[in-house]
Structures are given as C-alpha cells and as structure tokens.
Backbone as JSON Lines, residues from 0, in Angstrom:
{"i":0,"aa":"X","n":[-0.69,-2.23,-20.08],"ca":[-1.12,-3.53,-19.57],"c":[-2.22,-4.11,-20.46]}
{"i":1,"aa":"X","n":[-2.05,-5.36,-20.85],"ca":[-3.06,-6.07,-21.62],"c":[-3.7,-7.13,-20.74]}
{"i":2,"aa":"X","n":[-5.04,-7.24,-20.79],"ca":[-5.77,-8.2,-19.97],"c":[-6.48,-9.21,-20.86]}
{"i":3,"aa":"X","n":[-6.21,-10.49,-20.63],"ca":[-6.93,-11.57,-21.3],"c":[-7.8,-12.28,-20.28]}
{"i":4,"aa":"X","n":[-9.1,-12.39,-20.55],"ca":[-10.03,-13.04,-19.63],"c":[-10.52,-14.35,-20.23]}
{"i":5,"aa":"X","n":[-10.4,-15.43,-19.46],"ca":[-10.82,-16.75,-19.91],"c":[-11.83,-17.34,-18.93]}
{"i":6,"aa":"X","n":[-12.75,-18.13,-19.45],"ca":[-13.72,-18.81,-18.61],"c":[-13.31,-20.27,-18.4]}
{"i":7,"aa":"X","n":[-13.14,-20.66,-17.17],"ca":[-12.91,-22.07,-16.83],"c":[-11.47,-22.51,-16.78]}
{"i":8,"aa":"X","n":[-10.64,-22.07,-17.72],"ca":[-9.25,-22.54,-17.76],"c":[-8.44,-21.69,-18.73]}
{"i":9,"aa":"X","n":[-7.13,-21.83,-18.64],"ca":[-6.24,-21.2,-19.62],"c":[-6.26,-22.0,-20.92]}
{"i":10,"aa":"X","n":[-6.07,-21.35,-22.05],"ca":[-5.91,-22.1,-23.3],"c":[-4.61,-22.9,-23.26]}
{"i":11,"aa":"X","n":[-4.55,-23.99,-23.99],"ca":[-3.36,-24.84,-23.99],"c":[-2.15,-24.15,-24.62]}
{"i":12,"aa":"X","n":[-2.39,-23.19,-25.5],"ca":[-1.26,-22.58,-26.23],"c":[-0.63,-21.39,-25.5]}
{"i":13,"aa":"X","n":[-1.04,-21.13,-24.27],"ca":[-0.42,-20.05,-23.5],"c":[1.02,-20.42,-23.18]}
{"i":14,"aa":"X","n":[1.94,-19.51,-23.49],"ca":[3.35,-19.75,-23.22],"c":[3.69,-19.23,-21.82]}
{"i":15,"aa":"X","n":[4.15,-20.13,-20.98],"ca":[4.5,-19.78,-19.61],"c":[6.01,-19.83,-19.44]}
{"i":16,"aa":"X","n":[6.57,-18.81,-18.83],"ca":[8.01,-18.76,-18.6],"c":[8.35,-19.55,-17.32]}
{"i":17,"aa":"X","n":[9.62,-19.52,-16.94],"ca":[10.03,-20.3,-15.76],"c":[9.75,-19.58,-14.46]}
{"i":18,"aa":"X","n":[9.13,-18.41,-14.55],"ca":[8.75,-17.66,-13.35],"c":[7.46,-16.91,-13.64]}
{"i":19,"aa":"X","n":[6.42,-17.18,-12.86],"ca":[5.13,-16.5,-13.07],"c":[4.66,-15.82,-11.79]}
{"i":20,"aa":"X","n":[3.98,-14.7,-11.97],"ca":[3.29,-14.04,-10.86],"c":[1.88,-14.59,-10.81]}
{"i":21,"aa":"X","n":[1.38,-14.84,-9.6],"ca":[0.06,-15.46,-9.48],"c":[-0.68,-14.92,-8.26]}
{"i":22,"aa":"X","n":[-2.0,-14.81,-8.41],"ca":[-2.86,-14.31,-7.33],"c":[-4.24,-14.93,-7.52]}
{"i":23,"aa":"X","n":[-5.1,-14.78,-6.53],"ca":[-6.46,-15.29,-6.65],"c":[-7.44,-14.34,-5.97]}
{"i":24,"aa":"X","n":[-8.69,-14.42,-6.4],"ca":[-9.78,-13.67,-5.76],"c":[-10.84,-14.68,-5.31]}
{"i":25,"aa":"X","n":[-11.3,-14.51,-4.09],"ca":[-12.29,-15.43,-3.52],"c":[-13.44,-14.64,-2.92]}
{"i":26,"aa":"X","n":[-14.44,-15.37,-2.44],"ca":[-15.6,-14.72,-1.82],"c":[-15.36,-14.39,-0.35]}
{"i":27,"aa":"X","n":[-14.18,-14.69,0.15],"ca":[-13.85,-14.41,1.55],"c":[-12.5,-14.99,1.89]}
{"i":28,"aa":"X","n":[-12.16,-15.03,3.17],"ca":[-10.82,-15.42,3.59],"c":[-10.74,-16.82,4.19]}
{"i":29,"aa":"X","n":[-11.83,-17.59,4.06],"ca":[-11.83,-18.97,4.57],"c":[-11.84,-19.93,3.38]}
{"i":30,"aa":"X","n":[-10.72,-20.6,3.09],"ca":[-10.64,-21.47,1.91],"c":[-11.68,-22.59,1.89]}
{"i":31,"aa":"X","n":[-12.08,-23.05,3.06],"ca":[-13.06,-24.14,3.13],"c":[-14.49,-23.65,2.87]}
{"i":32,"aa":"X","n":[-14.74,-22.41,3.21],"ca":[-16.1,-21.86,3.11],"c":[-16.31,-21.02,1.86]}
{"i":33,"aa":"X","n":[-15.31,-20.24,1.5],"ca":[-15.49,-19.2,0.49],"c":[-14.98,-19.62,-0.88]}
{"i":34,"aa":"X","n":[-15.83,-19.45,-1.86],"ca":[-15.56,-19.91,-3.23],"c":[-14.37,-19.21,-3.87]}
{"i":35,"aa":"X","n":[-13.56,-19.99,-4.58],"ca":[-12.51,-19.45,-5.43],"c":[-13.16,-18.98,-6.73]}
{"i":36,"aa":"X","n":[-12.97,-17.71,-7.06],"ca":[-13.66,-17.12,-8.21],"c":[-12.75,-16.83,-9.39]}
{"i":37,"aa":"X","n":[-11.53,-16.4,-9.1],"ca":[-10.66,-15.91,-10.17],"c":[-9.21,-16.21,-9.84]}
{"i":38,"aa":"X","n":[-8.44,-16.57,-10.87],"ca":[-6.99,-16.73,-10.73],"c":[-6.32,-15.83,-11.77]}
{"i":39,"aa":"X","n":[-5.29,-15.09,-11.34],"ca":[-4.58,-14.19,-12.23],"c":[-3.13,-14.65,-12.35]}
{"i":40,"aa":"X","n":[-2.59,-14.68,-13.56],"ca":[-1.18,-14.98,-13.73],"c":[-0.56,-14.03,-14.75]}
{"i":41,"aa":"X","n":[0.75,-13.84,-14.62],"ca":[1.49,-13.01,-15.56],"c":[2.93,-13.5,-15.64]}
{"i":42,"aa":"X","n":[3.5,-13.4,-16.83],"ca":[4.92,-13.73,-17.03],"c":[5.83,-12.56,-16.69]}
{"i":43,"aa":"X","n":[5.24,-11.46,-16.23],"ca":[6.02,-10.27,-15.96],"c":[6.26,-9.44,-17.2]}
{"i":44,"aa":"X","n":[5.37,-9.61,-18.19],"ca":[5.55,-8.97,-19.49],"c":[4.44,-7.98,-19.84]}
{"i":45,"aa":"X","n":[3.78,-7.44,-18.82],"ca":[2.69,-6.46,-19.02],"c":[1.41,-7.11,-19.55]}
{"i":46,"aa":"X","n":[1.4,-8.43,-19.67],"ca":[0.18,-9.15,-20.08],"c":[-0.32,-9.97,-18.89]}
{"i":47,"aa":"X","n":[-1.6,-9.78,-18.54],"ca":[-2.19,-10.49,-17.41],"c":[-3.31,-11.4,-17.9]}
{"i":48,"aa":"X","n":[-3.25,-12.65,-17.49],"ca":[-4.26,-13.63,-17.86],"c":[-5.17,-13.87,-16.67]}
{"i":49,"aa":"X","n":[-6.46,-13.63,-16.84],"ca":[-7.44,-13.84,-15.78],"c":[-8.28,-15.07,-16.11]}
{"i":50,"aa":"X","n":[-8.37,-16.0,-15.17],"ca":[-9.14,-17.23,-15.38],"c":[-10.31,-17.25,-14.41]}
{"i":51,"aa":"X","n":[-11.52,-17.13,-14.96],"ca":[-12.73,-17.21,-14.13],"c":[-12.99,-18.68,-13.83]}
{"i":52,"aa":"X","n":[-12.98,-19.02,-12.55],"ca":[-13.01,-20.42,-12.14],"c":[-14.43,-20.94,-11.98]}
{"i":53,"aa":"X","n":[-14.66,-22.12,-12.54],"ca":[-15.89,-22.88,-12.29],"c":[-15.46,-24.11,-11.5]}
{"i":54,"aa":"X","n":[-15.76,-24.11,-10.19],"ca":[-15.25,-25.16,-9.3],"c":[-15.74,-26.55,-9.7]}
{"i":55,"aa":"X","n":[-16.87,-26.62,-10.42],"ca":[-17.38,-27.94,-10.82],"c":[-16.53,-28.56,-11.94]}
{"i":56,"aa":"X","n":[-15.68,-27.74,-12.58],"ca":[-14.8,-28.24,-13.64],"c":[-13.36,-27.86,-13.32]}
{"i":57,"aa":"X","n":[-12.5,-28.82,-13.2],"ca":[-11.11,-28.53,-12.86],"c":[-10.38,-27.87,-14.03]}
{"i":58,"aa":"X","n":[-9.7,-26.77,-13.78],"ca":[-8.91,-26.1,-14.84],"c":[-7.6,-26.84,-15.07]}
{"i":59,"aa":"X","n":[-7.62,-27.83,-15.94],"ca":[-6.48,-28.74,-16.1],"c":[-5.2,-28.03,-16.53]}
{"i":60,"aa":"X","n":[-5.3,-27.08,-17.43],"ca":[-4.1,-26.37,-17.9],"c":[-3.49,-25.51,-16.8]}
{"i":61,"aa":"X","n":[-4.34,-24.85,-16.02],"ca":[-3.87,-24.04,-14.9],"c":[-3.22,-24.94,-13.84]}
{"i":62,"aa":"X","n":[-3.87,-26.05,-13.51],"ca":[-3.34,-26.97,-12.5],"c":[-1.99,-27.53,-12.93]}
{"i":63,"aa":"X","n":[-1.85,-27.8,-14.2],"ca":[-0.58,-28.32,-14.73],"c":[0.56,-27.34,-14.45]}
{"i":64,"aa":"X","n":[0.28,-26.06,-14.62],"ca":[1.27,-25.02,-14.34],"c":[1.59,-24.95,-12.85]}
{"i":65,"aa":"X","n":[0.54,-24.98,-12.03],"ca":[0.72,-24.9,-10.58],"c":[1.53,-26.07,-10.04]}
{"i":66,"aa":"X","n":[1.37,-27.23,-10.65],"ca":[2.05,-28.44,-10.19],"c":[3.46,-28.59,-10.75]}
{"i":67,"aa":"X","n":[3.83,-27.75,-11.72],"ca":[5.15,-27.85,-12.33],"c":[6.2,-27.24,-11.4]}
{"i":68,"aa":"X","n":[7.01,-28.11,-10.8],"ca":[7.99,-27.65,-9.82],"c":[9.13,-26.85,-10.42]}
{"i":69,"aa":"X","n":[9.28,-26.89,-11.76],"ca":[10.34,-26.12,-12.42],"c":[9.96,-24.65,-12.58]}
{"i":70,"aa":"X","n":[8.66,-24.37,-12.48],"ca":[8.19,-22.98,-12.61],"c":[8.13,-22.34,-11.23]}
{"i":71,"aa":"X","n":[8.81,-21.22,-11.07],"ca":[8.72,-20.49,-9.81],"c":[7.43,-19.68,-9.79]}
{"i":72,"aa":"X","n":[6.69,-19.78,-8.68],"ca":[5.43,-19.04,-8.54],"c":[5.64,-17.9,-7.55]}
{"i":73,"aa":"X","n":[5.47,-16.68,-8.03],"ca":[5.64,-15.49,-7.2],"c":[4.27,-15.04,-6.7]}
{"i":74,"aa":"X","n":[4.1,-15.01,-5.39],"ca":[2.85,-14.56,-4.76],"c":[3.13,-13.35,-3.87]}
{"i":75,"aa":"X","n":[2.08,-12.64,-3.53],"ca":[2.14,-11.74,-2.38],"c":[1.18,-12.31,-1.34]}
{"i":76,"aa":"X","n":[1.73,-12.72,-0.21],"ca":[1.03,-13.48,0.84],"c":[0.63,-14.86,0.28]}
{"i":77,"aa":"X","n":[1.67,-15.62,-0.05],"ca":[1.49,-16.96,-0.64],"c":[0.67,-17.87,0.26]}
{"i":78,"aa":"X","n":[0.76,-17.68,1.55],"ca":[0.06,-18.56,2.5],"c":[-1.42,-18.7,2.17]}
{"i":79,"aa":"X","n":[-2.06,-17.61,1.8],"ca":[-3.49,-17.65,1.5],"c":[-3.76,-18.34,0.17]}
{"i":80,"aa":"X","n":[-3.11,-17.88,-0.89],"ca":[-3.39,-18.42,-2.23],"c":[-3.04,-19.9,-2.33]}
{"i":81,"aa":"X","n":[-1.91,-20.29,-1.75],"ca":[-1.5,-21.69,-1.8],"c":[-2.51,-22.57,-1.07]}
{"i":82,"aa":"X","n":[-3.02,-22.08,0.08],"ca":[-4.05,-22.84,0.81],"c":[-5.33,-22.96,-0.02]}
{"i":83,"aa":"X","n":[-5.7,-21.91,-0.71],"ca":[-6.9,-21.93,-1.56],"c":[-6.75,-22.96,-2.67]}
{"i":84,"aa":"X","n":[-5.6,-22.96,-3.34],"ca":[-5.37,-23.91,-4.43],"c":[-5.26,-25.34,-3.9]}
{"i":85,"aa":"X","n":[-4.63,-25.49,-2.75],"ca":[-4.47,-26.81,-2.15],"c":[-5.83,-27.41,-1.82]}
{"i":86,"aa":"X","n":[-6.71,-26.59,-1.25],"ca":[-8.03,-27.08,-0.85],"c":[-8.93,-27.35,-2.05]}
{"i":87,"aa":"X","n":[-8.92,-26.45,-3.03],"ca":[-9.83,-26.57,-4.18],"c":[-9.37,-27.57,-5.22]}
{"i":88,"aa":"X","n":[-8.06,-27.62,-5.46],"ca":[-7.54,-28.45,-6.54],"c":[-6.83,-29.71,-6.05]}
{"i":89,"aa":"X","n":[-6.7,-29.84,-4.7],"ca":[-6.04,-31.01,-4.1],"c":[-4.63,-31.19,-4.65]}
{"i":90,"aa":"X","n":[-3.87,-30.09,-4.66],"ca":[-2.49,-30.13,-5.16],"c":[-1.54,-29.53,-4.15]}
{"i":91,"aa":"X","n":[-0.28,-29.91,-4.25],"ca":[0.77,-29.35,-3.4],"c":[1.68,-28.5,-4.28]}
{"i":92,"aa":"X","n":[1.8,-27.23,-3.96],"ca":[2.58,-26.3,-4.79],"c":[3.97,-26.12,-4.19]}
{"i":93,"aa":"X","n":[4.98,-26.26,-5.04],"ca":[6.36,-26.05,-4.62],"c":[6.98,-24.94,-5.45]}
{"i":94,"aa":"X","n":[8.24,-24.6,-5.13],"ca":[8.97,-23.52,-5.82],"c":[8.21,-22.2,-5.7]}
{"i":95,"aa":"X","n":[7.99,-21.8,-4.46],"ca":[7.2,-20.62,-4.13],"c":[8.12,-19.46,-3.73]}
{"i":96,"aa":"X","n":[7.73,-18.25,-4.14],"ca":[8.38,-17.03,-3.66],"c":[7.27,-16.12,-3.15]}
{"i":97,"aa":"X","n":[7.43,-15.61,-1.94],"ca":[6.4,-14.73,-1.34],"c":[6.99,-13.35,-1.08]}
{"i":98,"aa":"X","n":[6.47,-12.35,-1.77],"ca":[7.0,-10.99,-1.61],"c":[6.68,-10.42,-0.23]}
{"i":99,"aa":"X","n":[5.62,-10.89,0.4],"ca":[5.28,-10.39,1.74],"c":[6.3,-10.89,2.77]}
{"i":100,"aa":"X","n":[6.66,-12.17,2.68],"ca":[7.68,-12.72,3.58],"c":[9.02,-12.06,3.34]}
{"i":101,"aa":"X","n":[9.4,-11.94,2.07],"ca":[10.68,-11.3,1.73],"c":[10.72,-9.87,2.28]}
{"i":102,"aa":"X","n":[9.61,-9.16,2.14],"ca":[9.54,-7.79,2.65],"c":[9.73,-7.74,4.16]}
{"i":103,"aa":"X","n":[9.09,-8.66,4.87],"ca":[9.2,-8.68,6.33],"c":[10.62,-9.02,6.79]}
{"i":104,"aa":"X","n":[11.33,-9.78,5.97],"ca":[12.7,-10.16,6.32],"c":[13.7,-9.04,6.09]}
{"i":105,"aa":"X","n":[13.43,-8.15,5.13],"ca":[14.43,-7.11,4.82],"c":[13.96,-5.68,5.09]}
{"i":106,"aa":"X","n":[12.67,-5.44,5.06],"ca":[12.16,-4.08,5.32],"c":[11.75,-3.97,6.79]}
{"i":107,"aa":"X","n":[12.71,-4.25,7.66],"ca":[12.44,-4.28,9.1],"c":[12.27,-2.89,9.7]}
{"i":108,"aa":"X","n":[12.47,-1.87,8.88],"ca":[12.31,-0.48,9.31],"c":[10.85,-0.02,9.24]}
{"i":109,"aa":"X","n":[9.95,-0.91,8.79],"ca":[8.53,-0.53,8.66],"c":[7.65,-1.72,8.99]}
{"i":110,"aa":"X","n":[6.39,-1.43,9.29],"ca":[5.41,-2.5,9.48],"c":[4.42,-2.53,8.31]}
{"i":111,"aa":"X","n":[4.74,-1.81,7.24],"ca":[3.86,-1.75,6.06],"c":[4.4,-2.7,4.98]}
{"i":112,"aa":"X","n":[3.77,-3.87,4.88],"ca":[4.24,-4.9,3.96],"c":[3.17,-5.32,2.96]}
{"i":113,"aa":"X","n":[2.15,-4.49,2.77],"ca":[1.1,-4.79,1.79],"c":[1.62,-4.6,0.37]}
{"i":114,"aa":"X","n":[0.92,-5.18,-0.59],"ca":[1.3,-5.06,-2.0],"c":[1.33,-3.59,-2.43]}
{"i":115,"aa":"X","n":[0.34,-2.82,-1.99],"ca":[0.28,-1.4,-2.33],"c":[1.5,-0.66,-1.77]}
{"i":116,"aa":"X","n":[1.9,-1.02,-0.55],"ca":[3.07,-0.39,0.08],"c":[4.35,-0.7,-0.71]}
{"i":117,"aa":"X","n":[4.49,-1.96,-1.14],"ca":[5.68,-2.35,-1.9],"c":[5.73,-1.66,-3.25]}
{"i":118,"aa":"X","n":[4.58,-1.57,-3.92],"ca":[4.51,-0.87,-5.2],"c":[4.93,0.58,-5.04]}
{"i":119,"aa":"X","n":[4.47,1.2,-3.96],"ca":[4.74,2.61,-3.72],"c":[6.22,2.86,-3.42]}
{"i":120,"aa":"X","n":[6.76,2.1,-2.45],"ca":[8.14,2.37,-2.03],"c":[9.18,1.86,-3.02]}
{"i":121,"aa":"X","n":[9.01,0.64,-3.5],"ca":[10.05,0.02,-4.32],"c":[9.97,0.43,-5.79]}
{"i":122,"aa":"X","n":[8.76,0.69,-6.28],"ca":[8.58,0.97,-7.71],"c":[8.04,2.36,-8.01]}
{"i":123,"aa":"X","n":[7.69,3.1,-6.95],"ca":[7.09,4.43,-7.12],"c":[5.81,4.37,-7.95]}
{"i":124,"aa":"X","n":[5.02,3.31,-7.71],"ca":[3.73,3.13,-8.39],"c":[2.62,3.2,-7.35]}
{"i":125,"aa":"X","n":[1.64,4.05,-7.6],"ca":[0.5,4.16,-6.7],"c":[-0.68,3.4,-7.3]}
{"i":126,"aa":"X","n":[-1.11,2.34,-6.63],"ca":[-2.2,1.52,-7.14],"c":[-3.43,1.64,-6.24]}
{"i":127,"aa":"X","n":[-4.58,1.37,-6.82],"ca":[-5.84,1.44,-6.07],"c":[-6.24,0.05,-5.58]}
{"i":128,"aa":"X","n":[-6.73,-0.02,-4.33],"ca":[-7.24,-1.28,-3.79],"c":[-8.75,-1.2,-3.59]}
{"i":129,"aa":"X","n":[-9.39,-0.3,-4.33],"ca":[-10.82,-0.02,-4.13],"c":[-11.7,-1.25,-4.38]}
{"i":130,"aa":"X","n":[-11.3,-2.13,-5.31],"ca":[-12.13,-3.29,-5.66],"c":[-11.84,-4.52,-4.8]}
{"i":131,"aa":"X","n":[-10.95,-4.39,-3.83],"ca":[-10.49,-5.54,-3.06],"c":[-11.64,-6.3,-2.4]}
{"i":132,"aa":"X","n":[-12.58,-5.59,-1.84],"ca":[-13.67,-6.22,-1.1],"c":[-14.96,-6.3,-1.92]}
{"i":133,"aa":"X","n":[-14.85,-6.3,-3.23],"ca":[-16.04,-6.37,-4.08],"c":[-16.48,-7.82,-4.28]}
{"i":134,"aa":"X","n":[-17.64,-8.01,-4.91],"ca":[-18.22,-9.33,-5.15],"c":[-17.57,-9.95,-6.39]}
{"i":135,"aa":"X","n":[-16.79,-11.02,-6.18],"ca":[-16.08,-11.66,-7.28],"c":[-16.87,-12.84,-7.85]}
{"i":136,"aa":"X","n":[-18.08,-13.09,-7.33],"ca":[-18.83,-14.28,-7.73],"c":[-19.65,-14.13,-8.99]}
{"i":137,"aa":"X","n":[-19.85,-12.91,-9.47],"ca":[-20.69,-12.69,-10.65],"c":[-19.88,-12.3,-11.87]}
{"i":138,"aa":"X","n":[-20.52,-11.55,-12.77],"ca":[-19.79,-11.04,-13.94],"c":[-18.82,-9.95,-13.49]}
{"i":139,"aa":"X","n":[-17.63,-9.99,-14.03],"ca":[-16.6,-9.05,-13.59],"c":[-16.69,-7.73,-14.36]}
{"i":140,"aa":"X","n":[-16.65,-6.64,-13.61],"ca":[-16.63,-5.32,-14.24],"c":[-15.23,-5.04,-14.77]}
{"i":141,"aa":"X","n":[-15.12,-4.04,-15.61],"ca":[-13.81,-3.63,-16.13],"c":[-12.89,-3.19,-14.99]}
{"i":142,"aa":"X","n":[-13.49,-2.55,-13.97],"ca":[-12.71,-2.1,-12.82],"c":[-12.15,-3.29,-12.04]}
{"i":143,"aa":"X","n":[-12.98,-4.34,-11.87],"ca":[-12.52,-5.54,-11.18],"c":[-11.41,-6.24,-11.97]}
{"i":144,"aa":"X","n":[-11.58,-6.31,-13.27],"ca":[-10.55,-6.94,-14.11],"c":[-9.22,-6.19,-14.01]}
{"i":145,"aa":"X","n":[-9.29,-4.88,-14.04],"ca":[-8.08,-4.08,-13.94],"c":[-7.42,-4.25,-12.58]}
{"i":146,"aa":"X","n":[-8.24,-4.25,-11.53],"ca":[-7.72,-4.44,-10.18],"c":[-7.03,-5.79,-10.06]}
{"i":147,"aa":"X","n":[-7.7,-6.85,-10.53],"ca":[-7.17,-8.21,-10.43],"c":[-5.86,-8.34,-11.21]}
{"i":148,"aa":"X","n":[-5.82,-7.76,-12.4],"ca":[-4.61,-7.82,-13.22],"c":[-3.45,-7.07,-12.57]}
{"i":149,"aa":"X","n":[-3.76,-5.92,-11.97],"ca":[-2.73,-5.11,-11.33],"c":[-2.06,-5.86,-10.18]}
{"i":150,"aa":"X","n":[-2.8,-6.77,-9.55],"ca":[-2.25,-7.54,-8.43],"c":[-1.12,-8.48,-8.82]}
{"i":151,"aa":"X","n":[-0.98,-8.78,-10.11],"ca":[0.16,-9.61,-10.55],"c":[1.12,-8.83,-11.46]}
{"i":152,"aa":"X","n":[0.72,-7.65,-11.86],"ca":[1.47,-6.87,-12.85],"c":[2.89,-6.55,-12.4]}
{"i":153,"aa":"X","n":[3.07,-6.22,-11.11],"ca":[4.35,-5.72,-10.63],"c":[5.15,-6.71,-9.79]}
{"i":154,"aa":"X","n":[4.65,-7.93,-9.62],"ca":[5.31,-8.87,-8.7],"c":[6.73,-9.23,-9.12]}
{"i":155,"aa":"X","n":[6.98,-9.39,-10.41],"ca":[8.35,-9.71,-10.85],"c":[9.32,-8.57,-10.51]}
{"i":156,"aa":"X","n":[8.88,-7.34,-10.71],"ca":[9.74,-6.19,-10.43],"c":[9.97,-6.02,-8.92]}
{"i":157,"aa":"X","n":[8.93,-6.27,-8.14],"ca":[9.07,-6.21,-6.68],"c":[10.04,-7.29,-6.2]}
{"i":158,"aa":"X","n":[9.9,-8.48,-6.74],"ca":[10.81,-9.59,-6.38],"c":[12.26,-9.2,-6.68]}
{"i":159,"aa":"X","n":[12.51,-8.61,-7.82],"ca":[13.88,-8.22,-8.19],"c":[14.47,-7.25,-7.17]}
{"i":160,"aa":"X","n":[13.66,-6.29,-6.72],"ca":[14.12,-5.32,-5.71],"c":[14.38,-6.01,-4.37]}
{"i":161,"aa":"X","n":[13.46,-6.89,-3.97],"ca":[13.6,-7.58,-2.68],"c":[14.77,-8.55,-2.7]}
{"i":162,"aa":"X","n":[15.02,-9.18,-3.84],"ca":[16.16,-10.1,-3.95],"c":[17.48,-9.38,-3.67]}
{"i":163,"aa":"X","n":[17.63,-8.16,-4.17],"ca":[18.84,-7.38,-3.91],"c":[18.98,-7.07,-2.42]}
{"i":164,"aa":"X","n":[17.85,-6.78,-1.78],"ca":[17.87,-6.47,-0.35],"c":[18.17,-7.72,0.48]}
{"i":165,"aa":"X","n":[17.6,-8.86,0.07],"ca":[17.87,-10.13,0.77],"c":[19.36,-10.47,0.69]}
{"i":166,"aa":"X","n":[19.95,-10.24,-0.48],"ca":[21.38,-10.5,-0.67],"c":[22.21,-9.56,0.2]}
{"i":167,"aa":"X","n":[21.83,-8.29,0.19],"ca":[22.56,-7.29,0.97],"c":[22.52,-7.59,2.47]}
{"i":168,"aa":"X","n":[21.36,-8.04,2.95],"ca":[21.18,-8.31,4.38],"c":[21.55,-9.75,4.76]}
{"i":169,"aa":"X","n":[22.04,-10.52,3.76],"ca":[22.46,-11.91,3.98],"c":[21.32,-12.77,4.55]}
{"i":170,"aa":"X","n":[20.14,-12.64,3.93],"ca":[18.97,-13.39,4.4],"c":[18.33,-14.22,3.29]}
{"i":171,"aa":"X","n":[19.08,-14.49,2.23],"ca":[18.56,-15.28,1.11],"c":[18.2,-16.7,1.57]}
{"i":172,"aa":"X","n":[19.11,-17.33,2.3],"ca":[18.89,-18.7,2.78],"c":[17.69,-18.78,3.71]}
{"i":173,"aa":"X","n":[17.57,-17.79,4.58],"ca":[16.44,-17.74,5.52],"c":[15.12,-17.58,4.76]}
{"i":174,"aa":"X","n":[15.13,-16.72,3.76],"ca":[13.92,-16.51,2.95],"c":[13.51,-17.8,2.25]}
{"i":175,"aa":"X","n":[14.48,-18.49,1.67],"ca":[14.2,-19.75,0.97],"c":[13.58,-20.77,1.93]}
{"i":176,"aa":"X","n":[14.09,-20.84,3.14],"ca":[13.55,-21.77,4.14],"c":[12.1,-21.42,4.48]}
{"i":177,"aa":"X","n":[11.83,-20.13,4.58],"ca":[10.45,-19.68,4.86],"c":[9.52,-20.02,3.7]}
{"i":178,"aa":"X","n":[9.99,-19.79,2.47],"ca":[9.17,-20.11,1.29],"c":[8.87,-21.61,1.23]}
{"i":179,"aa":"X","n":[9.88,-22.42,1.53],"ca":[9.7,-23.88,1.48],"c":[8.73,-24.36,2.54]}
{"i":180,"aa":"X","n":[8.63,-23.63,3.65],"ca":[7.74,-24.05,4.73],"c":[6.27,-23.76,4.43]}
{"i":181,"aa":"X","n":[6.0,-22.92,3.43],"ca":[4.62,-22.52,3.14],"c":[3.73,-23.73,2.86]}
{"i":182,"aa":"X","n":[4.26,-24.75,2.17],"ca":[3.44,-25.92,1.88],"c":[2.99,-26.6,3.18]}
{"i":183,"aa":"X","n":[3.79,-26.54,4.22],"ca":[3.42,-27.14,5.51],"c":[2.53,-26.2,6.33]}
{"i":184,"aa":"X","n":[2.83,-24.9,6.24],"ca":[2.01,-23.91,6.96],"c":[0.57,-23.93,6.46]}
{"i":185,"aa":"X","n":[0.39,-24.09,5.16],"ca":[-0.96,-24.13,4.59],"c":[-1.68,-25.42,4.97]}
{"i":186,"aa":"X","n":[-0.92,-26.48,5.14],"ca":[-1.51,-27.75,5.61],"c":[-2.06,-27.57,7.02]}
{"i":187,"aa":"X","n":[-1.31,-26.88,7.87],"ca":[-1.77,-26.57,9.22],"c":[-3.02,-25.69,9.18]}
{"i":188,"aa":"X","n":[-3.02,-24.68,8.29],"ca":[-4.16,-23.77,8.15],"c":[-5.43,-24.55,7.81]}
{"i":189,"aa":"X","n":[-5.34,-25.41,6.82],"ca":[-6.52,-26.14,6.34],"c":[-7.06,-27.1,7.4]}
{"i":190,"aa":"X","n":[-6.14,-27.63,8.23],"ca":[-6.56,-28.63,9.22],"c":[-6.83,-28.04,10.6]}
{"i":191,"aa":"X","n":[-6.95,-26.7,10.68],"ca":[-7.46,-26.11,11.9],"c":[-6.48,-25.38,12.8]}
{"i":192,"aa":"X","n":[-5.22,-25.26,12.38],"ca":[-4.24,-24.55,13.21],"c":[-3.91,-23.17,12.66]}
{"i":193,"aa":"X","n":[-4.85,-22.55,11.93],"ca":[-4.55,-21.28,11.28],"c":[-4.29,-20.14,12.26]}
{"i":194,"aa":"X","n":[-4.92,-20.18,13.43],"ca":[-4.76,-19.09,14.4],"c":[-3.73,-19.41,15.49]}
{"i":195,"aa":"X","n":[-3.28,-20.64,15.54],"ca":[-2.4,-21.06,16.63],"c":[-0.95,-21.14,16.17]}
{"i":196,"aa":"X","n":[-0.06,-20.57,16.95],"ca":[1.38,-20.67,16.67],"c":[1.89,-21.88,17.43]}
{"i":197,"aa":"X","n":[2.09,-22.99,16.74],"ca":[2.49,-24.22,17.42],"c":[3.94,-24.17,17.9]}
{"i":198,"aa":"X","n":[4.67,-23.13,17.5],"ca":[6.05,-23.0,17.95],"c":[6.16,-22.24,19.28]}
{"i":199,"aa":"X","n":[5.06,-21.66,19.73],"ca":[5.08,-20.94,21.01],"c":[5.11,-21.94,22.16]}
{"i":200,"aa":"X","n":[5.58,-21.47,23.31],"ca":[5.67,-22.32,24.5],"c":[4.28,-22.83,24.9]}
C-alpha cells in the first residue's frame, strides 16, 4: 500500500477511474458540530490519497470528483460520509454504492456488518481499528495515516464479493434503490430527522 498525503486538496493531475473508494475522518459523529478533518480516496489500486481538509478553503478538485455523476463512489456506511460532504461542501452526491447496505441485504445470517467484519469474512484480511477514535484535528501520525488509508484500501474488493451475493440472492435492484435513497436520507439527517423513522406508523 502506498499513501499520498495532501494538504487542502488533491492535485489536478490525479487520475481518477470511473469507480473510487472514499471515506472521511471527523472530530465526531455530528456533521453540523464536528469538523471534517480528512478525506481518503483510492482507485482500488493499492494507492491511497489522503486529503487533509481546511474547511476555510474549499477543495475544488476533490469536490469536482464528488459531483461527477459518472464516477461511482464506494463507501462503507455512505449515510454518514455523504451527509458530511453535503453539509460541508453544499453538494449532492449521486452514483453511490454502500458496502454496509449491500452487506445487510445479503449477509442476513449475521448482524456483523462493520468494515472490519467484511474484510475478515470476505477477504480473509484482519485489520486494526485502534485509531478510529483518535484526534484527527492535528498533525496525523503514521499510524493514523495507515488506518485512514486502510479504510478505503479494500472497498473495491469487498464490493466485488457483495455484488456476486446480491446477484445470487436477486437483490441487485433493491440495493440500487437503497443506494439512490441515500441522498434523501442524508437530507433528513441534516434537517433533524436522523433518529426518527418516518416510515413507522
């Protein structure tokens, strides 16, 4: 794995494929309160690009990628990251794939749908989540950089495994509908309905 760390934005000459893995690190789980600190992306090629975010300056090259509807964005728990980007960058992200949703739709034999669980079962990779709750607001340690990069390193491979299972279980169409709804679910989250299931009686 190779890690490239950038301050503020991606360089313009970064080549992005039609499918990218993406994740973010924040100071907490409330997009309105907690600062966005880091964005990680990968083409699925063992190279991870880390962008240290300065909220006072918009990362134009990164935003351009996020807004490109032709590029598929692979997340794990897209609901959180998409809400963070929507709130901070005032953008609407489309063409989303969420490995957590896909897992819940096909791995109905378990309640373990975390990224670490998927890496372990589907890829036989054991990863550490030790840095998950660390301080992302300052200078990043080598351990934090490795942790952040690992969070996007395997998403393409996990997606490939889940896609086969979705096809086998005849739930591809249902998954696509769930992915498409994320843009609306995050709108509800930001405007105060994050804890309420409006579909309940």
